[in-house]
LUMKE-862205 format. One line per field, with one value per residue (C-alpha): x, y, z. Coordinates in Angstrom, 3 decimals, always signed. Example, Ala and Ser with C-alpha at 12.3 -4.5 7.8 and 13.67 -1.06 7.14 Angstrom:
<margus>
X = c(+12.300;+13.670)
Y = c(-4.500;-1.060)
Z = c(+7.800;+7.140)
</margus>
This chain:
<margus>
X = c(-100.296;-103.963;-105.413;-106.087;-102.431;-101.353;-103.723;-102.283;-98.814;-100.127;-101.051;-104.502;-105.124;-106.207;-109.790;-109.788;-108.516;-111.221;-114.023;-112.797;-112.719;-116.217;-117.484;-115.885;-117.305;-120.802;-120.600;-121.555;-124.103;-125.329;-123.255;-124.926;-124.321;-120.733;-120.045;-121.331;-119.241;-116.081;-116.706;-116.485;-119.057;-121.342;-119.814;-116.281;-117.441;-119.132;-116.006;-113.766;-115.974;-115.609;-111.826;-112.061;-114.240;-111.590;-108.941;-111.031;-111.410;-115.107;-117.971;-121.375;-124.853;-128.307;-130.449;-133.922;-133.293;-130.070;-126.482;-125.088;-121.342;-119.657;-116.014;-114.395;-112.321;-109.446;-106.642;-105.855;-106.454;-104.375;-101.576;-101.716;-101.489;-98.450;-96.769;-97.484;-96.042;-92.902;-92.546;-92.847;-90.152;-87.855;-88.358;-87.682;-84.348;-82.291;-83.631;-82.736;-79.278;-78.689;-79.463;-77.134;-74.331;-74.806;-74.286;-71.494;-68.792;-69.920;-67.530;-68.571;-68.325;-68.547;-68.571;-67.359;-67.621;-65.842;-62.628;-63.944;-64.865;-61.313;-59.920;-62.190;-60.644;-57.104;-57.976;-59.257;-55.917;-54.434;-56.252;-53.748;-52.107;-49.250;-47.963;-49.856;-49.184;-50.126;-49.898;-49.974;-48.879;-47.175;-47.143;-50.918;-51.781;-49.692;-51.193;-54.719;-54.586;-51.097;-52.026;-54.041;-51.347;-48.722;-50.916;-51.501;-47.766;-46.904;-49.718;-48.369;-44.924;-46.432;-48.225;-45.180;-47.023;-44.808;-45.764;-44.539;-45.345;-45.052;-45.422;-45.427;-42.197;-42.449;-39.973;-41.677;-41.245;-37.651;-38.454;-41.857;-40.792;-38.706;-41.601;-44.304;-42.625;-41.267;-37.545;-35.507;-38.305;-37.422;-36.437;-37.644;-41.214;-41.128;-40.075;-40.801;-40.238;-40.624;-41.727;-41.602;-44.459;-44.644;-45.245;-47.047;-49.199;-51.268;-54.131;-55.605;-54.186;-54.901;-54.189;-54.066;-54.157;-55.471;-58.505;-59.342;-58.573;-59.318;-59.279;-59.116;-59.187;-56.424;-57.993;-59.961;-62.419;-63.288;-63.238;-64.678;-63.527;-64.261;-63.453;-63.794;-63.589;-62.766;-59.965;-59.535;-59.614;-57.090;-54.793;-54.968;-54.269;-51.324;-49.892;-50.289;-48.586;-45.666;-45.290;-45.384;-42.849;-40.429;-40.966;-40.940;-37.208;-36.855;-38.854;-37.530;-37.294;-33.760)
Y = c(-27.692;-26.620;-25.676;-22.074;-21.661;-22.938;-20.509;-17.723;-18.610;-18.130;-14.542;-14.656;-13.079;-15.451;-14.129;-14.607;-18.156;-19.075;-17.484;-19.034;-22.495;-21.932;-21.091;-24.294;-26.445;-25.052;-25.271;-21.601;-19.836;-16.545;-14.217;-15.236;-18.968;-18.410;-16.216;-18.905;-21.556;-19.419;-18.278;-14.580;-11.825;-10.947;-7.536;-8.944;-11.821;-9.493;-7.324;-10.389;-11.878;-8.622;-8.997;-12.592;-11.465;-8.885;-11.623;-13.805;-16.623;-16.060;-14.844;-13.532;-13.419;-12.568;-15.507;-14.401;-11.109;-12.201;-12.109;-15.585;-16.347;-19.331;-20.392;-20.021;-22.779;-23.561;-25.014;-22.142;-19.327;-20.765;-21.651;-18.097;-16.709;-18.855;-17.791;-14.117;-14.466;-16.114;-13.387;-10.642;-12.411;-12.600;-8.894;-8.053;-9.886;-7.436;-4.494;-6.159;-7.056;-3.469;-2.290;-4.934;-3.915;-0.253;-1.019;-3.553;-0.969;-0.337;-1.717;-4.600;-3.760;-6.340;-5.790;-8.263;-8.399;-10.277;-12.256;-14.818;-12.036;-10.645;-14.132;-14.486;-11.391;-12.593;-15.931;-14.090;-12.297;-15.736;-15.621;-12.990;-14.071;-11.637;-9.846;-8.630;-5.056;-4.086;-1.352;-3.181;-3.499;-6.886;-6.878;-6.385;-8.825;-11.610;-10.938;-10.997;-14.565;-16.113;-19.626;-18.391;-15.910;-18.670;-20.763;-17.710;-16.951;-20.552;-20.762;-17.698;-19.302;-22.541;-20.633;-18.544;-15.298;-12.315;-9.791;-6.253;-4.757;-1.236;-1.907;+0.111;-0.752;-2.160;-3.910;-7.227;-6.971;-8.176;-11.846;-11.956;-13.167;-16.064;-17.094;-17.098;-17.849;-21.331;-21.950;-21.507;-19.798;-17.882;-14.387;-12.897;-13.618;-11.044;-7.412;-5.233;-1.583;-0.705;+2.878;+4.853;+4.104;+7.690;+8.968;+6.077;+4.015;+1.578;-0.153;-1.603;-3.655;-2.303;-4.987;-4.424;-7.510;-8.222;-6.024;-5.782;-3.509;-4.782;-2.957;-5.091;-3.804;-5.209;-3.845;-6.410;-3.707;-2.934;-6.107;-4.966;-5.399;-3.978;-5.394;-3.338;-5.109;-2.519;-2.640;+1.134;+1.595;-1.211;+0.273;+3.691;+2.246;+0.261;+3.470;+5.169;+2.207;+2.275;+5.981;+5.348;+2.531;+4.909;+7.593;+5.211;+4.745;+8.234;+7.136;+3.632;+3.036;+2.754)
Z = c(+50.093;+49.916;+46.560;+47.560;+48.540;+45.138;+43.456;+45.598;+44.331;+40.790;+41.662;+43.245;+46.633;+49.438;+49.130;+45.361;+45.766;+48.288;+46.257;+43.005;+44.581;+45.959;+42.454;+41.132;+43.921;+43.428;+39.647;+39.589;+41.767;+43.217;+45.397;+48.668;+48.089;+46.969;+50.022;+52.393;+50.662;+50.740;+54.349;+53.490;+53.896;+50.970;+50.263;+50.155;+47.978;+45.472;+45.204;+44.856;+42.141;+40.235;+40.397;+39.157;+36.270;+35.307;+35.397;+33.116;+35.636;+36.264;+34.053;+35.087;+33.639;+34.897;+35.899;+36.784;+38.545;+40.215;+39.029;+38.535;+38.472;+36.875;+36.356;+32.960;+31.309;+33.646;+31.601;+29.246;+31.745;+34.602;+32.168;+30.826;+34.387;+35.144;+31.895;+32.582;+36.089;+34.681;+32.058;+34.707;+36.737;+33.702;+33.032;+36.690;+36.926;+34.766;+36.788;+40.088;+38.779;+37.686;+41.222;+42.635;+40.257;+41.123;+44.806;+44.217;+44.801;+48.367;+50.986;+53.215;+56.897;+59.684;+63.439;+66.058;+69.842;+72.606;+72.685;+70.210;+67.811;+68.000;+67.381;+64.347;+62.778;+63.505;+61.903;+58.837;+58.388;+57.708;+54.354;+53.189;+49.952;+50.449;+53.545;+56.584;+57.676;+61.213;+63.807;+67.137;+70.732;+70.958;+74.747;+74.882;+72.137;+73.669;+77.098;+75.685;+74.384;+74.614;+73.490;+70.531;+69.470;+69.566;+67.279;+65.069;+64.680;+63.884;+61.347;+59.551;+59.379;+58.083;+55.324;+54.495;+55.222;+55.890;+58.590;+59.071;+62.490;+63.816;+67.546;+70.725;+72.570;+76.103;+78.385;+77.681;+73.912;+73.911;+74.449;+72.758;+69.351;+70.649;+72.886;+70.228;+66.922;+66.238;+66.465;+63.290;+61.351;+58.212;+59.487;+56.182;+57.317;+60.127;+60.382;+63.416;+64.139;+67.834;+68.522;+71.736;+74.116;+75.354;+71.833;+70.138;+72.478;+70.419;+72.231;+69.068;+66.255;+62.785;+60.196;+56.450;+54.231;+50.758;+50.184;+53.903;+56.821;+60.336;+63.665;+66.820;+70.368;+72.590;+75.764;+77.812;+78.820;+75.201;+73.126;+69.822;+66.258;+62.825;+59.400;+56.208;+52.863;+50.213;+47.671;+47.444;+51.224;+51.740;+49.090;+50.747;+54.196;+52.799;+51.357;+54.759;+56.462;+54.026;+54.688;+58.442;+58.036;+56.347;+58.965;+61.938;+61.708;+63.205;+66.261;+66.818;+70.540;+71.921)
</margus>
């Protein structure tokens, strides 16, 4: 790394770094000579030298009728600059952390697109430590990606994750579970309420698990997904699901 870049990291501007190095290389000189050495115009050089004087890195005195600039002792001043910069950083950290903590309550929202994006959300539901609650359309979800959904169902069984579905009823639903869940799985890991298609047509899956709520389109023409990570939102949506679960028994498809 060039010296002027290192000086810039200590807090000097690029112009101040170049001019300061020029003063050092010349052993002190007049503005015109310093400007030529630093490759800056005279007016800029004069202004920059004034800044360096204020910072204590350069001093000036009159030699003849011209103003002469020379570098001050390096070791103490540069060390002082580094220490001041470190101290400012230390003082800034608590303020930045307070801003971060203030915003910590805000929910995290992620958007996904395409079939792979939808799969990513389904994979994330497998992180559920307890049960997964979902409004869905089992016929659509199994048609969307049959191989993946078979893997997904078997992975839930392997992890011992319970799922409660409220699903739109279709003619194809009857054989879906046997086709996608492994044989002789624990029946306590799956509960499904089928609701009338004419009244409750779901074309998305809304999954509630842990502190997350995910919405996944099951329509090939609109493959988008949304995941919201918020404890309070997830708790509210779980309460709504439990209420729907109780009420769904009145609408269970015959």
